[in-house]
C-alpha positions in Angstrom: 79.6 92.5 -26.6 81.2 89.9 -28.9 83.7 87.4 -27.5 86.8 87.7 -29.6 89.0 85.0 -28.0 91.5 83.3 -30.3 91.4 79.6 -30.9 94.4 77.4 -30.1 95.2 77.2 -33.9 95.2 81.0 -34.2 97.6 81.3 -31.2 99.9 78.6 -32.6 99.9 80.3 -36.0 100.9 83.6 -34.4 103.8 81.9 -32.5 105.0 80.1 -35.6 104.7 83.1 -37.8 106.8 85.2 -35.4 109.3 82.4 -35.0 110.0 81.8 -38.7 113.5 83.3 -38.5 114.2 82.8 -34.8 113.0 84.8 -31.9 113.4 85.0 -28.1 110.9 83.7 -25.6 110.0 87.2 -24.3 109.3 88.4 -27.9 106.9 85.5 -28.3 105.3 86.3 -25.0 104.7 90.0 -25.8 104.1 90.0 -29.6 101.6 87.1 -29.3 100.0 88.6 -26.2 100.4 85.4 -24.2 100.5 84.8 -20.5 103.5 83.1 -19.1 101.4 80.0 -18.4 100.2 79.9 -22.0 103.8 80.2 -23.2 104.8 77.3 -20.9 102.1 75.3 -22.5 102.7 76.0 -26.2 106.5 76.0 -26.5 107.1 72.5 -25.1 104.1 71.2 -27.1 105.6 72.6 -30.4 109.2 71.5 -29.6 108.2 68.0 -28.6 106.5 67.6 -32.0 109.5 68.9 -33.9 107.6 71.9 -35.2 109.9 74.3 -33.4 113.4 74.0 -32.1 115.3 75.7 -29.3 118.8 77.0 -30.3 121.5 78.5 -28.1 123.1 81.5 -29.7 126.2 83.3 -28.3 126.2 87.0 -28.5 129.0 89.0 -26.9 129.9 86.1 -24.7 126.3 85.6 -23.5 124.2 82.6 -24.5 120.7 83.3 -25.5 117.9 80.8 -26.4 116.0 81.4 -29.6 113.1 79.5 -30.9 112.8 78.8 -34.6 110.6 76.8 -37.0 111.8 73.5 -38.3 111.1 72.3 -41.8 108.1 70.4 -40.5 107.0 73.6 -38.7 107.1 75.6 -41.9 104.8 73.0 -43.6 102.5 73.0 -40.5 102.3 76.8 -40.6 101.1 76.6 -44.2 98.5 73.9 -43.3 97.2 76.0 -40.4 96.8 79.0 -42.7 94.9 77.0 -45.2 92.6 75.4 -42.6 91.8 78.8 -41.0 91.1 80.4 -44.3 88.5 77.6 -45.0 86.9 78.3 -41.6 86.6 82.0 -42.4 
């Protein structure tokens, strides 16, 4: 049986692609098929490097956190795509 584990770059690319227009933490968790531990690793890593940002959005009086790409994040996403395409 072939091991089909994703690389860290592939996981980051999935997170960034999903977060282009803003998304909630639970959507990232489920759509990218991450464990909570993985999510706790990647989100701070990306936010600290100004690749993603955390925004507070009010909806019907409730405040929700969404995660969205920064301009630097958009460029980084393009670079990851190019690098992964070269690797095949």
